[in-house]
Backbone bond lengths (Angstrom), bond angles and torsions (degrees), N, CA, C in turn:
res aa  C-N    CA-C-N  psi(-1)  N-CA   C-N-CA  omega(-1)  CA-C   N-CA-C  phi
1 M - - - 1.443 - - 1.572 104.76 -
2 A 1.333 115.09 120.58 1.436 120.17 -174.74 1.564 111.28 -65.75
3 G 1.382 113.95 140.26 1.431 121.55 177.11 1.548 114.48 85.08
4 V 1.251 117.77 -1.26 1.429 121.06 177.11 1.471 113.90 -89.67
5 T 1.288 118.19 126.82 1.485 120.34 178.65 1.544 112.25 -79.43
6 P 1.251 120.31 128.67 1.457 119.73 -176.83 1.511 111.98 -60.40
7 D 1.279 120.12 141.87 1.480 123.90 173.48 1.517 107.62 -94.40
8 A 1.399 112.50 107.27 1.446 116.03 -173.23 1.510 112.49 -67.21
9 A 1.354 119.73 -39.40 1.408 121.57 172.03 1.571 116.98 -48.72
10 A 1.330 114.00 -53.91 1.427 120.30 -178.65 1.580 108.02 -62.92
11 I 1.258 118.43 -42.00 1.537 120.44 -179.72 1.533 108.81 -61.99
12 A 1.323 116.87 -44.28 1.396 120.99 -174.50 1.551 113.11 -68.46
13 V 1.334 115.74 -39.51 1.474 117.65 177.10 1.537 109.05 -74.26
14 G 1.312 112.70 -33.94 1.536 114.10 -179.88 1.500 112.24 -65.19
15 R 1.393 115.55 -41.33 1.517 116.31 -179.55 1.524 111.29 -68.51
16 S 1.352 117.56 -40.38 1.392 119.37 179.85 1.492 112.38 -63.16
17 T 1.322 113.61 -35.94 1.570 119.85 176.54 1.458 110.68 -63.58
18 E 1.338 117.38 -44.08 1.498 118.13 178.07 1.454 112.88 -63.04
19 R 1.321 117.91 -36.16 1.543 122.67 176.94 1.547 109.36 -60.45
20 L 1.344 116.14 -32.70 1.560 116.76 179.54 1.440 107.40 -59.28
21 A 1.306 119.92 -45.51 1.429 123.90 -177.16 1.531 108.37 -60.83
22 D 1.315 117.51 -48.48 1.476 122.32 179.19 1.528 107.94 -56.74
23 D 1.266 118.34 -41.83 1.567 119.77 177.14 1.454 113.29 -58.29
24 F 1.443 112.62 -41.90 1.469 112.48 -179.17 1.451 111.58 -64.43
25 Y 1.288 121.68 -41.03 1.393 125.13 -177.98 1.533 111.47 -64.16
26 S 1.329 112.88 -44.87 1.410 115.95 -175.37 1.541 114.39 -68.37
27 V 1.329 117.09 -27.82 1.501 119.71 176.89 1.482 106.36 -80.78
28 M 1.299 124.37 -38.34 1.418 128.04 179.11 1.505 107.54 -58.77
29 A 1.353 118.45 -46.33 1.445 127.04 -179.36 1.536 108.57 -59.03
30 S 1.367 112.54 -46.13 1.453 118.94 -177.20 1.517 111.60 -66.32
31 L 1.328 118.59 -35.67 1.516 118.79 173.82 1.517 112.72 -69.95
32 E 1.332 120.72 -30.51 1.395 127.99 173.44 1.445 112.88 -59.42
33 V 1.428 116.13 -49.66 1.428 123.36 177.10 1.465 112.31 -65.39
34 A 1.414 117.10 -41.41 1.389 119.13 -175.80 1.516 114.03 -66.53
35 S 1.311 114.74 -19.95 1.505 120.75 176.20 1.547 117.06 -77.38
36 D 1.403 110.78 -11.83 1.485 116.42 -179.64 1.553 108.02 -78.07
37 P 1.325 118.81 133.82 1.466 117.69 173.80 1.521 119.38 -50.88
38 R 1.339 112.98 -29.81 1.475 115.94 178.56 1.429 116.44 -72.09
39 A 1.364 116.15 -9.01 1.472 121.31 175.46 1.482 116.90 -60.01
40 S 1.305 115.92 -25.96 1.410 123.54 -178.14 1.617 109.33 -62.13
41 S 1.264 117.26 -25.48 1.530 118.97 179.15 1.476 109.77 -74.25
42 L 1.294 121.15 -9.01 1.468 124.13 176.45 1.546 114.42 -86.81
43 S 1.363 115.02 -3.07 1.514 116.54 176.50 1.474 112.81 -57.72
44 P 1.354 117.50 144.76 1.491 118.52 178.22 1.549 109.08 -66.31
45 N 1.377 114.21 159.80 1.399 117.62 172.75 1.492 115.65 -61.21
46 L 1.361 112.91 150.23 1.465 115.28 178.68 1.531 109.21 -74.35
47 L 1.296 112.53 132.28 1.552 121.40 -174.24 1.475 109.46 -90.78
48 P 1.245 121.95 154.81 1.466 123.14 -179.27 1.505 108.71 -65.35
49 G 1.355 114.26 138.35 1.455 119.45 -177.80 1.497 114.46 81.74
50 R 1.348 121.38 1.74 1.387 125.97 -172.46 1.571 105.15 -112.32
51 A 1.366 121.05 134.02 1.438 121.39 177.43 1.507 111.05 -83.32
52 V 1.375 120.50 -25.67 1.417 125.17 -177.70 1.521 112.27 -133.76
53 P 1.329 124.04 158.81 1.444 124.47 178.26 1.551 106.62 -68.44
54 I 1.264 116.66 136.97 1.462 119.17 179.40 1.416 114.72 -121.64
55 G 1.411 113.79 156.92 1.467 121.85 178.08 1.503 96.99 -119.04
56 T 1.361 116.39 157.71 1.513 122.71 176.44 1.495 112.83 -132.77
57 G 1.374 109.92 160.33 1.435 119.52 174.29 1.550 107.90 -134.06
58 K 1.287 116.19 147.24 1.548 119.75 -173.08 1.560 106.54 -86.47
59 R 1.346 114.46 134.13 1.442 121.09 166.74 1.581 110.34 -88.29
60 T 1.352 111.07 164.94 1.506 113.02 -179.30 1.550 112.29 -63.14
61 D 1.288 118.37 -22.65 1.506 123.57 -176.60 1.495 109.66 -84.98
62 G 1.370 118.99 -3.40 1.442 120.42 179.90 1.494 116.50 96.82
63 T 1.334 115.17 -9.51 1.495 123.50 179.75 1.477 105.12 -81.29
64 E 1.375 111.42 167.91 1.454 114.84 -177.30 1.559 110.63 -117.34
65 H 1.328 115.68 141.85 1.494 121.63 176.86 1.576 105.41 -101.27
66 A 1.328 112.09 118.29 1.507 119.81 -173.59 1.496 112.72 -97.70
67 Y 1.278 118.32 146.69 1.498 121.55 -179.29 1.552 108.50 -144.13
68 H 1.345 117.71 154.49 1.364 125.89 -175.67 1.625 105.55 -73.50
69 F 1.407 114.24 102.64 1.366 119.95 -170.86 1.583 115.48 -63.60
70 A 1.301 114.73 -46.15 1.468 122.39 178.64 1.545 113.15 -65.74
71 H 1.314 115.45 -32.75 1.480 118.38 -174.28 1.582 107.03 -71.19
72 F 1.384 111.73 -48.77 1.517 117.24 -178.07 1.553 111.82 -73.35
73 L 1.283 118.23 -26.81 1.352 118.99 171.59 1.454 115.31 -61.41
74 A 1.421 112.66 -42.93 1.414 121.04 179.15 1.546 114.90 -63.71
75 R 1.235 113.94 -25.43 1.528 121.05 -178.13 1.561 108.03 -62.48
76 A 1.331 119.84 -32.04 1.420 120.72 176.49 1.474 113.35 -58.85
77 A 1.388 117.01 -32.82 1.479 119.33 -178.18 1.564 109.82 -88.01
78 T 1.367 120.85 -16.07 1.494 117.99 -172.49 1.522 111.78 -119.28
79 D 1.305 121.37 -14.26 1.398 125.53 -174.15 1.511 107.83 -103.85
80 S 1.295 115.09 100.60 1.496 120.84 -174.47 1.505 113.27 -69.53
81 H 1.338 115.36 -16.26 1.542 120.26 -177.62 1.518 110.62 -88.49
82 L 1.270 118.02 -11.32 1.499 119.72 -169.10 1.585 109.70 -67.44
83 S 1.285 120.04 -44.12 1.434 124.02 178.46 1.514 111.42 -64.17
84 A 1.321 112.27 -45.40 1.546 116.38 177.33 1.400 112.20 -62.58
85 E 1.347 119.70 -46.69 1.490 122.01 -179.42 1.517 110.96 -57.08
86 F 1.407 114.11 -48.08 1.377 117.70 178.54 1.507 115.58 -54.13
87 Q 1.307 113.01 -46.34 1.563 119.53 178.62 1.473 108.47 -57.88
88 R 1.385 118.04 -44.53 1.448 119.53 -175.81 1.522 109.87 -64.69
89 T 1.356 118.19 -49.82 1.409 117.22 -176.14 1.552 114.67 -73.04
90 W 1.280 114.84 -34.15 1.486 116.29 172.55 1.524 114.63 -64.43
91 T 1.319 115.44 -42.55 1.442 118.84 -177.49 1.544 108.57 -70.11
92 A 1.356 121.06 -44.73 1.539 114.83 171.21 1.374 116.72 -60.15
93 G 1.327 124.81 -36.54 1.395 126.35 179.00 1.490 112.09 -70.39
94 V 1.273 119.76 -40.86 1.436 122.27 175.31 1.486 116.60 -61.39
95 V 1.380 116.92 -44.87 1.456 121.17 177.47 1.476 111.89 -63.78
96 L 1.356 117.09 -41.65 1.440 120.95 176.46 1.516 112.57 -60.96
97 G 1.364 118.01 -48.50 1.416 124.70 -179.94 1.526 111.20 -57.43
98 L 1.375 110.08 -54.08 1.512 114.91 -179.69 1.506 115.34 -63.71
99 G 1.304 115.10 -32.94 1.546 116.64 174.89 1.492 108.83 -64.96
100 D 1.390 121.95 -37.50 1.378 123.48 -179.63 1.481 110.04 -66.07
101 D 1.356 119.26 -43.73 1.483 125.35 -179.97 1.585 110.91 -58.13
102 L 1.374 110.25 -43.75 1.481 115.07 -176.55 1.580 107.22 -76.14
103 A 1.275 119.61 -35.02 1.494 119.03 178.90 1.490 107.92 -64.20
104 A 1.304 117.82 -35.73 1.482 119.14 -175.52 1.546 108.11 -66.02
105 N 1.242 119.67 -19.20 1.465 124.41 178.19 1.492 110.32 -113.23
106 N 1.304 120.06 22.54 1.456 122.60 173.97 1.550 112.95 58.99
107 Y 1.364 111.84 26.77 1.480 119.50 177.65 1.550 108.90 59.97
108 F 1.293 117.23 36.31 1.506 123.58 -179.50 1.469 113.52 34.49
109 D 1.315 118.59 -107.11 1.531 118.35 -170.00 1.571 105.93 -102.75
110 H 1.296 117.93 12.02 1.528 123.53 179.46 1.590 113.15 55.81
111 A 1.344 113.16 36.78 1.471 118.55 174.63 1.590 107.32 -53.86
112 P 1.304 111.62 153.88 1.550 113.01 -175.92 1.527 115.34 -60.69
113 E 1.333 116.56 -34.32 1.488 119.10 175.85 1.532 111.13 -68.04
114 L 1.250 122.13 -32.54 1.475 128.61 -178.29 1.532 103.96 -72.32
115 E 1.286 117.53 -42.90 1.431 120.22 -177.54 1.567 110.64 -74.30
116 L 1.317 116.87 -24.61 1.456 119.87 174.10 1.543 108.06 -66.15
117 V 1.312 117.02 -40.65 1.524 117.21 174.59 1.435 112.38 -59.88
118 C 1.284 116.97 -41.11 1.478 119.89 -179.68 1.535 113.64 -57.57
119 H 1.296 115.04 -42.81 1.476 115.44 177.05 1.537 117.01 -72.76
120 L 1.326 110.51 -35.25 1.462 118.91 172.63 1.507 113.50 -54.89
121 R 1.402 110.40 -49.19 1.379 121.52 -179.60 1.573 113.19 -59.55
122 H 1.261 114.25 -46.30 1.443 119.59 179.50 1.481 113.83 -63.63
123 G 1.344 116.41 -38.14 1.464 122.14 179.41 1.540 109.95 -67.56
124 I 1.356 113.85 -49.32 1.496 116.53 178.65 1.487 113.31 -59.37
125 A 1.295 116.70 -39.27 1.473 121.91 -177.64 1.616 108.65 -71.82
126 H 1.277 120.22 -16.78 1.449 122.70 -178.37 1.506 111.66 -116.77
127 G 1.363 113.72 54.12 1.467 117.71 172.71 1.494 112.80 87.48
128 N 1.300 120.43 10.44 1.406 124.35 177.80 1.559 111.38 67.87
129 S 1.286 119.27 38.41 1.426 121.80 177.57 1.508 108.03 -148.03
130 F 1.276 114.89 148.45 1.503 118.70 178.36 1.481 111.59 -68.73
131 S 1.275 117.12 143.06 1.486 125.55 174.25 1.500 107.40 -154.85
132 F 1.278 116.76 139.60 1.486 120.98 -173.89 1.454 111.28 -125.60
133 T 1.377 118.10 111.36 1.384 122.26 170.67 1.558 110.74 -76.45
134 S 1.298 115.94 173.46 1.463 116.58 -179.58 1.606 107.94 -62.96
135 G 1.285 115.70 -35.50 1.476 119.77 179.29 1.581 109.30 -64.46
136 G 1.404 113.01 -41.80 1.405 115.67 179.04 1.513 116.11 -66.48
137 L 1.285 113.46 -35.61 1.472 116.43 176.21 1.528 113.37 -69.88
138 H 1.348 114.97 -37.45 1.469 118.02 172.41 1.534 115.27 -58.57
139 R 1.322 109.35 -40.68 1.538 116.45 -177.98 1.577 104.62 -68.82
140 L 1.296 121.74 -38.02 1.457 123.36 -175.77 1.422 107.45 -66.42
141 E 1.385 122.75 -39.05 1.413 125.95 179.16 1.514 109.78 -68.62
142 K 1.206 117.41 -37.71 1.538 120.78 176.57 1.566 115.56 -72.77
143 Y 1.288 113.10 -45.03 1.407 121.02 -178.53 1.590 115.88 -120.13
144 P 1.193 122.55 100.88 1.397 122.74 -178.19 1.632 111.05 -60.79
145 A 1.270 115.24 144.70 1.490 118.19 -175.10 1.522 106.80 -126.14
146 L 1.359 114.70 108.63 1.492 117.44 -175.56 1.588 107.55 -164.63
147 N 1.326 117.51 170.04 1.401 115.48 179.79 1.559 114.29 -118.23
148 L 1.291 112.64 24.32 1.470 126.83 -176.80 1.680 107.53 -55.84
149 L 1.273 117.23 -39.04 1.424 122.31 -174.83 1.496 109.99 -99.99
150 A 1.316 118.60 1.56 1.525 119.61 -175.08 1.563 111.44 -68.51
151 W 1.303 114.64 148.09 1.529 114.75 -173.85 1.548 108.40 -73.49
152 I 1.287 121.22 -23.63 1.394 122.23 -177.44 1.630 108.51 -123.32
153 R 1.348 113.53 123.05 1.454 113.77 -171.17 1.539 104.67 -137.32
154 G 1.351 123.74 14.82 1.493 119.16 -178.09 1.461 111.95 81.53
155 D 1.354 115.20 161.41 1.465 121.89 -173.71 1.503 114.15 -63.27
156 L 1.400 115.54 -30.43 1.478 118.44 179.31 1.551 112.63 -100.37
157 K 1.256 115.03 13.76 1.536 122.95 178.30 1.505 107.91 51.50
158 S 1.318 116.87 52.00 1.534 120.38 172.34 1.501 106.48 -53.31
159 E 1.391 109.74 145.54 1.453 119.39 176.31 1.564 106.19 -112.58
160 F 1.305 117.53 135.08 1.430 122.83 170.36 1.518 108.96 -121.30
161 L 1.290 118.73 119.86 1.429 126.17 -178.77 1.482 112.06 -128.94
162 I 1.367 117.52 127.71 1.413 120.65 178.11 1.488 112.52 -89.18
163 T 1.307 115.36 123.78 1.518 122.67 174.68 1.510 113.37 -131.41
164 P 1.243 123.27 163.46 1.448 123.54 -179.55 1.506 112.71 -62.93
165 E 1.445 113.35 -24.86 1.450 115.16 -178.48 1.551 115.24 -70.85
166 L 1.306 114.33 -4.62 1.477 119.18 175.21 1.549 110.73 -78.01
167 S 1.261 121.24 -6.63 1.532 121.77 -172.39 1.516 108.24 -57.59
168 G 1.397 110.54 129.62 1.504 118.69 -177.31 1.538 113.52 93.54
169 M 1.287 121.09 -20.41 1.471 120.77 179.82 1.475 112.63 -72.12
170 P 1.341 119.75 139.49 1.478 120.62 175.43 1.521 110.31 -65.91
171 V 1.351 110.82 137.86 1.508 112.73 175.83 1.455 114.53 -75.62
172 L 1.312 118.44 -50.32 1.462 124.34 177.97 1.613 107.22 -111.52
173 F 1.202 121.65 123.70 1.490 131.80 -0.08 1.484 108.61 -121.67
174 E 1.364 116.85 53.33 1.490 121.18 173.81 1.488 109.66 -101.21
175 F 1.294 110.99 -52.80 1.573 118.18 -177.58 1.596 109.56 -73.33
176 M 1.330 113.25 -46.04 1.410 120.17 178.80 1.546 111.05 -131.49
177 G 1.372 117.10 138.30 1.412 119.17 179.16 1.502 111.93 -91.45
178 P 1.360 115.18 167.90 1.503 117.31 -176.85 1.492 118.80 -61.89
179 A 1.246 119.45 -26.27 1.485 125.19 176.25 1.561 113.19 -83.27
180 D 1.400 111.23 -19.92 1.454 114.18 174.94 1.521 116.27 -69.25
181 V 1.272 116.13 -35.74 1.469 126.65 179.35 1.448 109.18 -56.89
182 P 1.441 126.87 -55.70 1.402 121.03 174.93 1.502 118.36 -50.81
183 D 1.428 114.44 -38.40 1.443 115.70 175.92 1.617 113.22 -61.88
184 L 1.261 112.88 -36.67 1.455 117.09 179.33 1.620 111.94 -69.31
185 I 1.297 111.43 -49.19 1.562 115.75 -179.21 1.575 112.12 -62.28
186 M 1.374 114.37 -34.53 1.405 112.68 -179.92 1.561 110.61 -71.64
187 S 1.360 114.35 -35.31 1.473 120.75 176.49 1.592 107.26 -59.57
188 V 1.316 114.16 -50.26 1.468 114.74 -173.58 1.579 108.38 -68.15
189 G 1.348 120.63 -36.92 1.434 120.17 179.27 1.538 110.91 -63.31
190 G 1.280 116.01 -46.74 1.532 119.66 176.84 1.521 112.55 -61.88
191 Y 1.329 115.92 -41.10 1.456 119.05 179.40 1.504 113.15 -59.60
192 L 1.413 114.20 -44.02 1.420 122.30 -178.14 1.601 113.95 -63.98
193 I 1.358 107.30 -43.90 1.553 113.69 178.41 1.459 111.21 -62.33
194 R 1.344 118.13 -43.35 1.490 122.16 178.40 1.587 106.43 -63.39
195 M 1.257 120.78 -43.42 1.425 123.31 178.03 1.539 109.97 -59.13
196 G 1.330 117.19 -47.95 1.441 123.58 -176.74 1.597 109.59 -62.61
197 N 1.343 117.94 -36.56 1.472 120.52 179.19 1.464 113.30 -85.84
198 G 1.285 121.37 -5.27 1.478 125.17 -176.90 1.591 111.30 75.79
199 D 1.318 117.94 25.59 1.454 121.82 179.66 1.550 107.08 -87.45
200 P 1.360 112.21 162.73 1.544 117.51 176.60 1.485 108.73 -55.35
201 L 1.291 116.79 135.30 1.470 121.29 -177.64 1.457 114.06 -87.34
202 R 1.398 116.09 -20.60 1.496 121.28 -178.24 1.486 107.22 -132.27
203 P 1.309 116.47 153.04 1.544 119.94 173.01 1.564 110.97 -54.74
204 G 1.255 114.72 132.63 1.438 120.67 176.10 1.477 116.95 90.95
205 E 1.347 115.21 -4.22 1.488 117.32 -179.34 1.459 109.77 -84.52
């Protein structure tokens, strides 16, 4: 849109949000590859003085934390809970982090999908269940929280609407499933980038 100054904050949060979805797909793809029997050929070479191939992670003091690479690679093929646990921890962390980024910017224009993140974040941070203080109810009355206008809503156009009646319901994964969250964060990322660039926020605008 000509003559509109880009909003750097909206663009920055939008781009970081889109990267979160990329991270999700990258790790899920890695787990899929790791579950293939051929993945064992990717183990690092056995180093002198080591009984097994090792992988390492860096500590803050510069030293390395070593682990049995082949053993933990094989877990991807044998542990049926690994992918589900990753999705649970990744999803919770992403919603909390995204909620913090949005809160730092006062949720920008309080679009319904941004407000949806607000209530998801609050529920996850408080035992993974919805609860509504008087302030939360007042906010919900002022700013609807739903995905009806979101750009990405899944193949069946699932609707997610926050209402006081949800009090006590688990956020993950009863109200919203693990693959619903990437739909939402991609919608939020795209929305914020369009906002930052001064582009139409909704189809037809």
